[in-house]
C-alpha positions, -999 to +999 in steps of 0.1 A: +043+074-402+054+043-382+046+041-346+066+020-320+050-009-308+033-006-272+056-005-248+055-005-209+052+033-192+076+039-165+066+040-132+094+050-106+076+034-074+066+002-096+102+003-107+117+007-073+092-016-060+106-045-084+145-035-075+134-040-039+115-070-042+144-092-065+168-077-036+145-089-014+150-127-027+190-121-038+201-111+002+188-143+016+208-163-003+238-140+002+235-147+037+226-180+035+259-182+016+277-166+047+261-187+073+271-217+051+308-205+051+314-195+087+295-233+098+324-249+077+350-229+085+340-233+120+341-269+119+371-271+106+386-248+132+374-273+154+386-303+138+421-288+137+418-275+174+410-310+185+439-324+169+466-299+181+446-307+223+446-343+217+485-345+199+504-320+212+489-309+246+481-343+256+503-366+240+533-348+232+539-320+260+511-339+281+505-309+299+477-317+323+503-340+338+523-310+346+494-296+368+504-259+385+535-262+369+517-252+336+493-236+354+495-203+329+489-222+298+461-245+310+442-213+324+444-199+290+434-231+274+404-234+294+393-199+290+395-201+251+377-233+250+349-220+273+345-194+249+347-219+218+322-237+240+295-210+238+299-200+200+298-234+188+266-245+206+247-211+198+259-195+166+245-228+148+210-224+163+206-188+177+206-153+159+227-129+181+201-102+167+202-060+179+225-056+208+231-092+217+258-086+188+282-065+209+288-093+234+296-116+206+314-092+191+334-096+229+338-130+226+355-130+192+377-106+205+386-122+240+394-152+219+416-136+201+433-121+229+439-151+247+454-168+217+477-144+213+487-143+250+491-180+252+520-175+225+534-158+246+528-176+282+537-215+261+570-201+252+581-206+285+559-230+298+579-254+275+610-249+279+615-278+302+602-296+271+626-280+248+601-255+234+570-255+218+569-283+192+577-264+152+549-288+139+526-272+169+535-237+158+525-249+123+488-260+135+486-228+152+489-206+121+467-226+100+441-223+128+447-188+129+442-183+091+408-204+091+395-189+125+404-154+102+384-167+071+355-175+092+350-139+110+356-126+074+325-147+067+308-136+103+312-099+097+282-096+072+260-116+091+267-096+121+258-065+104+224-080+095+217-094+130+228-059+143+200-041+125+177-064+140+156-059+174+175-070+203+168-102+207+180-137+207+162-155+178+159-192+172+172-201+139+180-231+120+214-243+104+219-221+067+220-251+047+227-282+068+214-291+102+243-315+101+271-293+109+247-275+136+251-307+154+286-311+146+295-280+164+276-290+189+290-319+196+322-299+193+311-273+218+305-304+244+338-317+238+356-284+240+336-275+271+349-308+287+386-301+277+381-264+293+371-286+326+400-307+324+427-278+316+410-260+348+415-288+374+449-296+361+459-262+366+450-261+404+460-298+409+429-315+411+434-354+418+426-375+389+431-343+366+465-357+350+447-394+339+457-412+321+493-394+329+516-395+359+519-359+377+550-344+369+574-331+397+598-301+398 
């Protein structure tokens, strides 16, 4: 009678241990991919936002020169800039773990609310200029798509952070420290832009520079 070659005896505990060990090697890789993707998308979003601000808000519309005439839109831009400054400066370096995920989700939702509100406000603020520029509307649509894609990659990361003990843990950028520093520089830029818009909204002297202040 032929005997089969010696085979490894099935051990449920050992098999489960092997599966868990393999999963522990796969999951961090998946998390790394998610981190890398949302960081890249936030860099793209920051670049689009910088172009939108410099070209449409500053050069074409010259919103800071409108001062209190554009107070509502400038205030919305300032608040949104402060939200982005927090996200850009922390997400590459800090893991919002445990209950700290909740205020981060709050920031993400606030950004959406401010953007939707801005869509309404800018229509009547820009009436003296002939309305919102067609290219600017397209830019806003593209930025919304990029933001949504970034959130799609960020949500799995938030689920992992939620399962961790509550803390603001120091973390390095997923695959490139360059991305972290790019977003940090962008955070400084968007913060300064927000301060400028806030000062222009209240008509602070010099806040319209280099443009001349507009009057009714």
